[in-house]
C-alpha positions as a Markdown table, in Angstrom:
| # | Residue | x | y | z |
|---|---|---|---|---|
| 1 | Met | 0.0 | 0.0 | 0.0 |
| 2 | Gly | 3.0 | 2.3 | 0.4 |
| 3 | Leu | 2.4 | 3.1 | 4.0 |
| 4 | Ala | 5.4 | 3.1 | 6.4 |
| 5 | Met | 5.6 | 3.6 | 10.1 |
| 6 | Asp | 8.6 | 5.9 | 9.8 |
| 7 | Pro | 8.9 | 7.6 | 6.4 |
| 8 | Asn | 12.4 | 8.9 | 7.2 |
| 9 | Lys | 13.6 | 5.3 | 7.4 |
| 10 | Ala | 11.5 | 4.0 | 4.5 |
| 11 | Val | 12.9 | 6.5 | 1.9 |
| 12 | Pro | 16.5 | 7.4 | 2.8 |
| 13 | Leu | 17.7 | 10.7 | 1.5 |
| 14 | Arg | 21.2 | 11.1 | 0.1 |
| 15 | Lys | 23.1 | 13.8 | 1.9 |
| 16 | Arg | 24.6 | 16.3 | -0.5 |
| 17 | Lys | 28.1 | 17.6 | 0.0 |
| 18 | Val | 28.4 | 21.3 | -0.3 |
| 19 | Lys | 31.5 | 22.4 | -2.1 |
| 20 | Gly | 33.2 | 25.6 | -1.1 |
| 21 | Met | 32.6 | 28.5 | -3.4 |
| 22 | Glu | 35.5 | 29.4 | -5.6 |
| 23 | Val | 36.2 | 33.1 | -5.4 |
| 24 | Asp | 38.4 | 34.9 | -7.9 |
| 25 | Val | 41.3 | 36.6 | -6.2 |
| 26 | Glu | 41.6 | 39.2 | -8.9 |
| 27 | Glu | 38.9 | 41.8 | -9.1 |
| 28 | Arg | 37.2 | 42.3 | -12.4 |
| 29 | Pro | 38.2 | 45.5 | -14.2 |
| 30 | Lys | 35.4 | 48.1 | -14.5 |
| 31 | Asp | 33.2 | 47.8 | -17.5 |
| 32 | Leu | 34.0 | 50.1 | -20.3 |
| 33 | Val | 31.2 | 52.6 | -20.8 |
| 34 | Arg | 30.6 | 53.0 | -24.5 |
| 35 | Lys | 27.8 | 55.6 | -24.3 |
| 36 | Pro | 28.6 | 58.0 | -21.4 |
| 37 | Tyr | 25.9 | 60.5 | -22.5 |
| 38 | Val | 23.2 | 57.9 | -21.7 |
| 39 | Val | 24.6 | 57.4 | -18.2 |
| 40 | Asn | 24.8 | 61.1 | -17.7 |
| 41 | Asp | 21.2 | 61.6 | -18.8 |
| 42 | Leu | 20.0 | 58.8 | -16.5 |
| 43 | Glu | 21.9 | 60.3 | -13.6 |
| 44 | Ala | 20.5 | 63.8 | -14.3 |
| 45 | Glu | 16.9 | 62.3 | -14.5 |
| 46 | Ala | 17.4 | 60.4 | -11.3 |
| 47 | Ser | 18.5 | 63.5 | -9.4 |
| 48 | Leu | 15.4 | 65.4 | -10.2 |
| 49 | Pro | 12.8 | 65.6 | -7.5 |
| 50 | Glu | 9.7 | 63.5 | -7.8 |
| 51 | Lys | 6.5 | 65.0 | -9.1 |
| 52 | Lys | 3.5 | 64.9 | -6.9 |
| 53 | Gly | 1.0 | 62.6 | -8.4 |
| 54 | Asn | -1.8 | 63.6 | -6.1 |
| 55 | Thr | -4.8 | 64.6 | -8.2 |
| 56 | Leu | -8.5 | 64.2 | -7.8 |
| 57 | Ser | -10.8 | 62.7 | -10.3 |
| 58 | Arg | -12.9 | 65.0 | -12.4 |
| 59 | Asp | -16.1 | 63.4 | -11.0 |
| 60 | Leu | -15.1 | 64.3 | -7.4 |
| 61 | Ile | -14.3 | 67.9 | -8.4 |
| 62 | Glu | -17.7 | 68.3 | -10.1 |
| 63 | Tyr | -19.4 | 66.6 | -7.1 |
| 64 | Val | -17.7 | 69.1 | -4.7 |
| 65 | His | -18.7 | 72.1 | -6.9 |
| 66 | Tyr | -22.3 | 70.9 | -7.2 |
| 67 | Met | -22.7 | 70.4 | -3.4 |
| 68 | Val | -21.1 | 73.7 | -2.4 |
| 69 | Glu | -23.1 | 75.6 | -5.0 |
| 70 | Asn | -26.4 | 74.2 | -3.9 |
| 71 | His | -25.9 | 73.8 | -0.2 |
| 72 | Gly | -23.0 | 76.0 | 0.9 |
| 73 | Glu | -21.7 | 74.7 | 4.3 |
| 74 | Asp | -24.8 | 72.6 | 5.2 |
| 75 | Tyr | -23.3 | 69.1 | 5.2 |
| 76 | Lys | -26.5 | 67.4 | 6.4 |
| 77 | Ala | -28.4 | 68.8 | 3.4 |
| 78 | Met | -25.6 | 67.6 | 1.2 |
| 79 | Ala | -25.9 | 64.1 | 2.6 |
| 80 | Arg | -29.6 | 64.1 | 1.8 |
| 81 | Asp | -29.1 | 65.4 | -1.7 |
| 82 | Glu | -30.1 | 63.0 | -4.6 |
| 83 | Lys | -26.7 | 63.5 | -6.3 |
| 84 | Asn | -25.1 | 61.8 | -3.3 |
| 85 | Tyr | -24.8 | 58.5 | -5.1 |
| 86 | Tyr | -22.4 | 56.9 | -2.7 |
| 87 | Gln | -24.5 | 57.8 | 0.3 |
| 88 | Asp | -21.7 | 59.7 | 2.0 |
| 89 | Thr | -22.2 | 60.9 | 5.5 |
| 90 | Pro | -21.9 | 64.6 | 6.3 |
| 91 | Lys | -18.5 | 64.0 | 7.8 |
| 92 | Gln | -17.3 | 62.2 | 4.6 |
| 93 | Ile | -18.6 | 65.0 | 2.4 |
| 94 | Arg | -16.8 | 67.5 | 4.6 |
| 95 | Asn | -13.6 | 65.5 | 4.3 |
| 96 | Lys | -13.9 | 65.4 | 0.5 |
| 97 | Ile | -14.4 | 69.1 | 0.3 |
| 98 | Asn | -11.3 | 69.7 | 2.6 |
| 99 | Val | -9.2 | 67.4 | 0.4 |
| 100 | Tyr | -10.3 | 69.4 | -2.6 |
| 101 | Lys | -9.3 | 72.7 | -0.8 |
| 102 | Arg | -5.9 | 71.2 | 0.1 |
| 103 | Phe | -5.1 | 69.9 | -3.4 |
| 104 | Tyr | -6.4 | 72.9 | -5.4 |
| 105 | Pro | -6.3 | 76.0 | -3.2 |
| 106 | Thr | -6.2 | 78.5 | -6.0 |
| 107 | Glu | -9.1 | 76.8 | -7.8 |
| 108 | Trp | -11.0 | 76.7 | -4.6 |
| 109 | Gln | -10.5 | 80.4 | -3.9 |
| 110 | Ser | -11.6 | 81.3 | -7.4 |
| 111 | Phe | -14.7 | 79.1 | -7.1 |
| 112 | Val | -15.7 | 80.7 | -3.8 |
| 113 | Asp | -15.2 | 84.1 | -5.3 |
| 114 | Ser | -17.4 | 83.2 | -8.2 |
| 115 | Leu | -20.1 | 82.0 | -5.8 |
| 116 | Gln | -20.0 | 85.3 | -3.9 |
| 117 | Asn | -20.3 | 87.2 | -7.2 |
| 118 | Lys | -23.3 | 85.1 | -8.2 |
| 119 | Lys | -25.0 | 85.9 | -4.8 |
| 120 | Met | -24.3 | 89.6 | -5.2 |
| 121 | Glu | -25.8 | 89.6 | -8.7 |
| 122 | Val | -28.9 | 87.8 | -7.4 |
| 123 | Asp | -29.4 | 90.2 | -4.5 |
């Protein structure tokens, strides 16, 4: 049946002898660089600072604009709005608006100014 009381005795394993690694005493000479301009370009590119990849989706930006235009600072009304597809809580909506303010401060300021201009025109 192929059953054994002690599988270690039933199938003996051959012990392998590990040979010492052979190490070259001589160091290899440095590789000859055939295209140094490529190496220089890569080093210059690697030394540049990283770009910030933090951006918000266009949908989120439009969502924030819509909510602030229609409800101002009333987060509870924003949570009850029919355009709140993801059923965000008032605190989640507030956090999304704060993220937008932090990522795009100049756009936020111009948006708020345009809202104030619209209110002045209506009054």
